[in-house]
TIMARLUM-91072 format. One line per 10 residues: number of its first residue (from 1); for each residue x, y, z of N, C-alpha, C. Coordinates in nm, 4 decimals. Layout:
NUM	X,Y,Z,X,Y,Z,X,Y,Z ~ ...
// end
This chain:
1	1.0151,1.1611,-0.2587,0.8749,1.1832,-0.2408,0.8198,1.2264,-0.3853 ~ 0.7200,1.1613,-0.4348,0.6583,1.2107,-0.5636,0.5718,1.3299,-0.5471 ~ 0.5843,1.4425,-0.6265,0.5232,1.5616,-0.6010,0.5227,1.6454,-0.7176 ~ 0.4147,1.7113,-0.7627,0.4036,1.8019,-0.8564,0.3744,1.9439,-0.7931 ~ 0.3820,2.0364,-0.8586,0.3635,2.1791,-0.8042,0.2494,2.1923,-0.7202 ~ 0.1274,2.1439,-0.7542,0.0041,2.1599,-0.6860,-0.0339,2.0490,-0.5863 ~ 0.0386,1.9371,-0.5753,0.0145,1.8411,-0.4977,0.1079,1.7931,-0.3825 ~ 0.0584,1.7580,-0.2694,0.1587,1.7215,-0.1675,0.2220,1.6005,-0.1978 ~ 0.3305,1.5697,-0.1382,0.4102,1.4408,-0.1686,0.3391,1.3205,-0.1363 ~ 0.3485,1.2236,-0.2264,0.2810,1.0854,-0.1880,0.3863,0.9899,-0.1662
11	0.3751,0.9192,-0.0519,0.4824,0.8337,0.0018,0.4170,0.6943,0.0310 ~ 0.4871,0.5834,0.0314,0.4457,0.4623,0.0525,0.4961,0.4176,0.1955 ~ 0.4197,0.3483,0.2769,0.4705,0.3049,0.4172,0.5981,0.2223,0.3985 ~ 0.7015,0.2565,0.4832,0.8103,0.1756,0.4763,0.9167,0.2033,0.3588 ~ 0.8870,0.3057,0.2797,0.9684,0.3406,0.1616,1.0865,0.4460,0.2241 ~ 1.1782,0.4692,0.1338,1.2775,0.5740,0.1850,1.2182,0.7101,0.1845 ~ 1.1065,0.7411,0.1045,1.0439,0.8629,0.1272,0.9629,0.8756,0.2395 ~ 0.9113,0.7670,0.2896,0.8348,0.7620,0.4097,0.9308,0.7865,0.5355 ~ 1.0327,0.7248,0.5280,1.1263,0.7577,0.6454,1.1825,0.8869,0.6389 ~ 1.1941,0.9508,0.5269,1.2235,1.1005,0.5025,1.1140,1.1967,0.5632
21	0.9869,1.1429,0.5373,0.8806,1.2253,0.5856,0.8734,1.2158,0.7348 ~ 0.8982,1.0826,0.7979,0.9005,1.0839,0.9427,1.0081,1.1653,1.0012 ~ 1.1143,1.1771,0.9374,1.2313,1.2553,1.0048,1.2095,1.4029,0.9805 ~ 1.1137,1.4482,0.8714,1.0774,1.5783,0.8634,0.9648,1.6387,0.9570 ~ 0.8772,1.5356,0.9799,0.7537,1.5919,1.0716,0.7954,1.6550,1.2016 ~ 0.8890,1.5825,1.2761,0.9085,1.6686,1.4009,0.9537,1.8085,1.3776 ~ 0.9929,1.8641,1.2525,1.0443,1.9920,1.2526,0.9177,2.0824,1.2126 ~ 0.7964,2.0179,1.1702,0.6857,2.0877,1.1414,0.6068,2.0956,1.2758 ~ 0.5149,2.2080,1.2811,0.4504,2.2330,1.3977,0.3104,2.1683,1.3888 ~ 0.2573,2.1697,1.2469,0.1201,2.1098,1.2322,0.1098,2.0743,1.0835
31	-0.0077,2.0016,1.0554,-0.0301,1.9631,0.9134,-0.1408,1.8622,0.9172 ~ -0.1721,1.8338,0.7886,-0.2816,1.7386,0.7630,-0.2278,1.6224,0.6711 ~ -0.2304,1.5033,0.7181,-0.1696,1.4005,0.6384,-0.2953,1.3202,0.5954 ~ -0.2954,1.2927,0.4714,-0.4101,1.2029,0.4077,-0.3577,1.0580,0.4062 ~ -0.4238,0.9833,0.4693,-0.3935,0.8364,0.4650,-0.4880,0.7749,0.3605 ~ -0.4268,0.7228,0.2539,-0.4913,0.6851,0.1514,-0.4884,0.5380,0.1390 ~ -0.6086,0.4735,0.1248,-0.6006,0.3204,0.1170,-0.7409,0.2698,0.0496 ~ -0.7363,0.1579,0.0149,-0.8366,0.0985,-0.0656,-0.9640,0.0707,0.0354 ~ -0.9565,0.0627,0.1660,-1.0500,0.0338,0.2487,-1.0372,0.0848,0.3813 ~ -1.1429,0.1044,0.4671,-1.1171,0.1695,0.5903,-1.0162,0.1010,0.6861
41	-1.0183,-0.0491,0.6769,-0.9191,-0.1119,0.7648,-0.7859,-0.0843,0.7257 ~ -0.7567,-0.0790,0.5974,-0.6115,-0.0399,0.5488,-0.5843,0.0788,0.5955 ~ -0.6621,0.1813,0.5740,-0.6463,0.3254,0.6262,-0.6045,0.3270,0.7684 ~ -0.7022,0.2478,0.8555,-0.6635,0.2533,1.0031,-0.5230,0.1944,1.0273 ~ -0.4851,0.0861,0.9723,-0.3630,0.0214,0.9944,-0.2515,0.1099,0.9603 ~ -0.2636,0.1970,0.8403,-0.1615,0.2768,0.8076,-0.1511,0.3896,0.9057 ~ -0.2693,0.4415,0.9473,-0.2688,0.5608,1.0493,-0.1990,0.5054,1.1820 ~ -0.2293,0.3941,1.2298,-0.1723,0.3327,1.3402,-0.0180,0.3094,1.3250 ~ 0.0216,0.2601,1.2231,0.1700,0.2483,1.1921,0.2302,0.3755,1.1963 ~ 0.1766,0.4756,1.1419,0.2330,0.6146,1.1313,0.2508,0.6585,1.2755
51	0.1314,0.6591,1.3546,0.1365,0.7142,1.4861,0.2365,0.6369,1.5645 ~ 0.2551,0.5084,1.5524,0.3423,0.4316,1.6353,0.5021,0.4781,1.5970 ~ 0.5139,0.4932,1.4663,0.6455,0.5382,1.4118,0.6831,0.6555,1.4670 ~ 0.5815,0.7518,1.4899,0.6097,0.8839,1.5388,0.5834,0.8974,1.6821 ~ 0.5676,0.7790,1.7568,0.5323,0.7832,1.9051,0.4125,0.8668,1.9470 ~ 0.3220,0.8600,1.8680,0.1958,0.9407,1.8997,0.0790,0.8421,1.9231 ~ -0.0075,0.8921,2.0188,-0.1415,0.8229,2.0342,-0.2413,0.8720,1.9477 ~ -0.3359,0.7913,1.9077,-0.4454,0.8299,1.8017,-0.5783,0.8345,1.8846 ~ -0.6430,0.9429,1.8335,-0.7953,0.9613,1.8782,-0.8733,0.9279,1.7556 ~ -0.9536,0.8349,1.7543,-1.0191,0.7932,1.6289,-1.1545,0.8680,1.6193
61	-1.1919,0.9095,1.4977,-1.3320,0.9614,1.4790,-1.3683,0.9364,1.3412 ~ -1.5059,0.9095,1.3161,-1.5508,0.8922,1.1835,-1.6236,1.0086,1.1363 ~ -1.5857,1.0638,1.0288,-1.6659,1.1794,0.9783,-1.8084,1.1494,0.9326 ~ -1.8332,1.0371,0.8996,-1.9857,0.9847,0.8849,-2.0741,1.0112,1.0113 ~ -1.9973,1.0004,1.1276,-2.0795,1.0183,1.2420,-2.0785,1.1648,1.2887 ~ -1.9818,1.2547,1.2480,-1.9761,1.3814,1.2860,-2.0517,1.4729,1.2059 ~ -2.0573,1.4569,1.0607,-2.1210,1.5483,0.9697,-2.2691,1.5421,1.0036 ~ -2.3362,1.6468,0.9984,-2.4827,1.6464,1.0429,-2.5449,1.7475,0.9178 ~ -2.6694,1.7388,0.9011,-2.7337,1.8133,0.8143,-2.7335,1.9670,0.8547 ~ -2.7090,1.9766,0.9728,-2.7028,2.1206,1.0431,-2.5708,2.1563,1.0580
71	-2.5144,2.2424,0.9848,-2.3719,2.3015,0.9908,-2.3272,2.3264,1.1204 ~ -2.4066,2.3935,1.2139,-2.3639,2.4218,1.3456,-2.3336,2.2993,1.4283 ~ -2.4147,2.2012,1.3948,-2.3862,2.0740,1.4776,-2.2503,1.9970,1.4268 ~ -2.2273,2.0135,1.2955,-2.1120,1.9529,1.2448,-1.9817,2.0177,1.3057 ~ -1.9939,2.1657,1.3128,-1.8862,2.2351,1.3670,-1.8673,2.2089,1.5079 ~ -1.9803,2.1880,1.5850,-1.9638,2.1588,1.7115,-1.8937,2.0203,1.7405 ~ -1.9412,1.9233,1.6698,-1.8786,1.7805,1.6881,-1.7377,1.8011,1.6522 ~ -1.6903,1.8577,1.5405,-1.5659,1.8610,1.4986,-1.4770,1.9348,1.6113 ~ -1.5312,2.0262,1.6602,-1.4598,2.1097,1.7645,-1.4291,2.0083,1.8832 ~ -1.5430,1.9403,1.9222,-1.5215,1.8449,2.0281,-1.4263,1.7472,2.0202
81	-1.4173,1.6997,1.8887,-1.3266,1.6030,1.8692,-1.1708,1.6433,1.8702 ~ -1.1550,1.7558,1.8092,-1.0315,1.8257,1.8125,-0.9888,1.8342,1.9636 ~ -1.0750,1.8963,2.0401,-1.0407,1.9430,2.1908,-1.0119,1.8167,2.2600 ~ -1.0918,1.7088,2.2422,-1.0687,1.5809,2.3075,-0.9289,1.5197,2.2683 ~ -0.9067,1.5296,2.1473,-0.7491,1.4787,2.1034,-0.6485,1.5521,2.1685 ~ -0.6716,1.6918,2.1648,-0.5847,1.7834,2.2274,-0.5551,1.7394,2.3789 ~ -0.6780,1.7100,2.4404,-0.6660,1.6967,2.5961,-0.6094,1.5632,2.6202 ~ -0.6141,1.4565,2.5298,-0.5455,1.3365,2.5406,-0.3971,1.3357,2.4961 ~ -0.3745,1.4566,2.4316,-0.2454,1.4530,2.3868,-0.2117,1.3615,2.2656 ~ -0.3261,1.3550,2.2013,-0.3326,1.2466,2.0833,-0.3407,1.3155,1.9417
91	-0.3064,1.2395,1.8589,-0.3295,1.2995,1.6992,-0.4637,1.2469,1.6743 ~ -0.5532,1.3377,1.6114,-0.6719,1.3013,1.5504,-0.6725,1.2236,1.4178 ~ -0.7395,1.1137,1.4188,-0.7568,1.0305,1.3025,-0.9032,1.0301,1.2581 ~ -0.9236,1.1091,1.1476,-1.0588,1.1144,1.0949,-1.0868,1.0199,0.9819 ~ -1.1537,0.9149,1.0152,-1.1834,0.8186,0.9134,-1.3014,0.8679,0.8219 ~ -1.3129,0.8102,0.6930,-1.4298,0.8574,0.6118,-1.4250,0.9817,0.5483 ~ -1.3118,1.0263,0.5201,-1.2936,1.1718,0.4605,-1.3073,1.1538,0.3122 ~ -1.3524,1.0497,0.2667,-1.3830,1.0509,0.1133,-1.4660,1.1408,0.0414 ~ -1.5803,1.1859,0.1135,-1.6525,1.2780,0.0539,-1.6007,1.4079,0.0371 ~ -1.4912,1.4368,0.1195,-1.4291,1.5670,0.1155,-1.3506,1.5958,-0.0233
101	-1.2943,1.4725,-0.0758,-1.2130,1.4594,-0.1955,-1.2788,1.4398,-0.3177 ~ -1.4110,1.4045,-0.3155,-1.4823,1.3544,-0.4379,-1.4948,1.4720,-0.5321 ~ -1.5245,1.4220,-0.6604,-1.5679,1.5200,-0.7676,-1.6718,1.5976,-0.7323 ~ -1.6507,1.7384,-0.7514,-1.7438,1.8365,-0.7348,-1.8578,1.8446,-0.8537 ~ -1.9793,1.8465,-0.8231,-2.0778,1.8460,-0.9108,-2.1590,1.9692,-0.8935 ~ -2.2312,2.0069,-1.0116,-2.3145,2.1143,-1.0008,-2.4451,2.0889,-0.9503 ~ -2.4724,2.1567,-0.8490,-2.5991,2.1215,-0.7683,-2.6772,2.2771,-0.7517 ~ -2.8014,2.2636,-0.7780,-2.8810,2.3752,-0.7309,-2.9138,2.3743,-0.5867 ~ -2.9214,2.4777,-0.5168,-2.9574,2.4740,-0.3767,-2.8353,2.4991,-0.2741 ~ -2.8604,2.4636,-0.1605,-2.7676,2.4896,-0.0642,-2.6784,2.3833,-0.0072
111	-2.7078,2.2499,-0.0504,-2.6290,2.1312,-0.0080,-2.4920,2.1503,-0.0324 ~ -2.4524,2.1562,-0.1549,-2.3176,2.1752,-0.1899,-2.2405,2.2942,-0.1276 ~ -2.3043,2.4003,-0.1200,-2.2549,2.5136,-0.0412,-2.2027,2.4819,0.1014 ~ -2.2960,2.4138,0.1598,-2.2718,2.3740,0.3020,-2.1800,2.2701,0.3158 ~ -2.1727,2.1686,0.2270,-2.0720,2.0740,0.2300,-1.9258,2.1291,0.2050 ~ -1.9224,2.2235,0.1090,-1.7963,2.2943,0.0809,-1.7546,2.3770,0.2137 ~ -1.8563,2.4363,0.2751,-1.8384,2.5176,0.3980,-1.7786,2.4331,0.5194 ~ -1.8444,2.3122,0.5276,-1.7912,2.2043,0.6275,-1.6560,2.1662,0.5825 ~ -1.6211,2.1311,0.4647,-1.4851,2.0891,0.4239,-1.3870,2.1988,0.4590 ~ -1.4162,2.3289,0.4222,-1.3327,2.4343,0.4525,-1.3096,2.4527,0.5987
121	-1.4191,2.4367,0.6784,-1.3931,2.4436,0.8230,-1.3127,2.3366,0.8898 ~ -1.3448,2.2122,0.8337,-1.2573,2.0918,0.8722,-1.1101,2.1203,0.8490 ~ -1.0797,2.1605,0.7251,-0.9404,2.1806,0.6925,-0.8773,2.2992,0.7796 ~ -0.9407,2.4025,0.8085,-0.8992,2.5080,0.8789,-0.8796,2.4744,1.0280 ~ -0.9796,2.3923,1.0860,-0.9537,2.3307,1.2171,-0.8272,2.2560,1.2213 ~ -0.7979,2.1700,1.1283,-0.7037,2.0635,1.1230,-0.5559,2.1575,1.1208 ~ -0.5519,2.2648,1.0404,-0.4367,2.3446,1.0281,-0.4184,2.4281,1.1571 ~ -0.5257,2.4651,1.2196,-0.5089,2.5487,1.3432,-0.4699,2.4745,1.4711 ~ -0.4972,2.3387,1.4627,-0.4540,2.2558,1.5727,-0.2856,2.2340,1.6003 ~ -0.2351,2.2347,1.6899,-0.1081,2.1830,1.7231,-0.0863,2.0425,1.6765
131	0.0252,2.0171,1.6070,0.0436,1.8822,1.5732,-0.0253,1.8435,1.4338 ~ -0.0674,1.7044,1.4188,-0.0920,1.6602,1.2980,-0.2448,1.6031,1.3070 ~ -0.3121,1.6120,1.1988,-0.4362,1.5407,1.1853,-0.4224,1.4367,1.0840 ~ -0.4714,1.3221,1.0955,-0.4688,1.2179,0.9910,-0.6051,1.1961,0.9456 ~ -0.6199,1.2007,0.8130,-0.7692,1.1775,0.7399,-0.7435,1.0403,0.6631 ~ -0.8314,0.9632,0.6780,-0.8338,0.8351,0.6023,-0.9484,0.8499,0.4854 ~ -0.9071,0.8182,0.3698,-0.9853,0.8271,0.2376,-0.9362,0.7271,0.1360 ~ -1.0283,0.6728,0.0661,-1.0070,0.5777,-0.0457,-0.9925,0.6649,-0.1744 ~ -1.0398,0.7967,-0.1506,-1.0499,0.8862,-0.2738,-0.9262,0.9895,-0.2538 ~ -0.8610,1.0177,-0.3696,-0.7526,1.1162,-0.3725,-0.8191,1.2454,-0.4150
141	-0.7703,1.3539,-0.3653,-0.8098,1.4929,-0.3997,-0.8245,1.5081,-0.5422 ~ -0.9267,1.5648,-0.6039,-0.9438,1.6073,-0.7600,-0.9634,1.7359,-0.7612 ~ -0.8703,1.7976,-0.8507,-0.8973,1.9424,-0.8807,-0.8714,2.0342,-0.7600 ~ -0.9049,2.1602,-0.7779,-0.8752,2.2600,-0.6680,-0.9984,2.2254,-0.5708 ~ -0.9684,2.2604,-0.4452,-1.0599,2.2470,-0.3252,-0.9968,2.3033,-0.2169 ~ -1.0760,2.2863,-0.0961,-1.0215,2.3500,0.0391,-0.8928,2.2945,0.0898 ~ -0.8521,2.1655,0.0174,-0.7243,2.1168,0.0749,-0.5949,2.1744,0.0095 ~ -0.6271,2.2556,-0.0949,-0.5132,2.3081,-0.1610,-0.4086,2.3779,-0.0573 ~ -0.2883,2.3361,-0.0690,-0.1784,2.3850,0.0128,-0.1887,2.3436,0.1511 ~ -0.2859,2.2758,0.1946,-0.3059,2.2275,0.3396,-0.2568,2.0856,0.3607
151	-0.2555,1.9934,0.2776,-0.2167,1.8603,0.2807,-0.0612,1.8572,0.2916 ~ -0.0196,1.7916,0.4149,0.1300,1.7932,0.4206,0.1831,1.6722,0.3356 ~ 0.1225,1.5742,0.3242,0.1486,1.4574,0.2460,0.0400,1.3517,0.2385 ~ 0.0583,1.2757,0.1166,-0.0403,1.1619,0.1123,0.0312,1.0362,0.1339 ~ -0.0094,0.9536,0.2240,0.0526,0.8365,0.2637,-0.0411,0.7151,0.2306 ~ 0.0198,0.6188,0.1379,-0.0622,0.5252,0.0784,0.0002,0.3980,0.0209
// end
């Protein structure tokens, strides 16, 4: 698995490092896997392949449909999707996570603060859940952010 001190391992589907990741995951109780792909269909196919390889069901949700301009609504929607996935005994696949990993910009006002708060809350919910959360993104994490130390692996 390719890895530097501050980044999670990056593996390709079907590679020896992917097979190693699959054998290591049952020993972990929770984690966040970033499914990196050029487009949403590619990400969904990779998440479905991983879930099948791990004998897991997937609960699909799109962050674009969850994130609201009101932080309380976003947290409520996230909590509902996590609860529904747990009730189904499924792994949550959050498509559209690109905005979480984008380059941070200087913005006056509260929008950036709330976006960071939502990202922090999302990652905390993901880590607090039993099992794994898959996030689909065409963007890889840039620089420090709420994902530091929380991503188990990047699959792409």
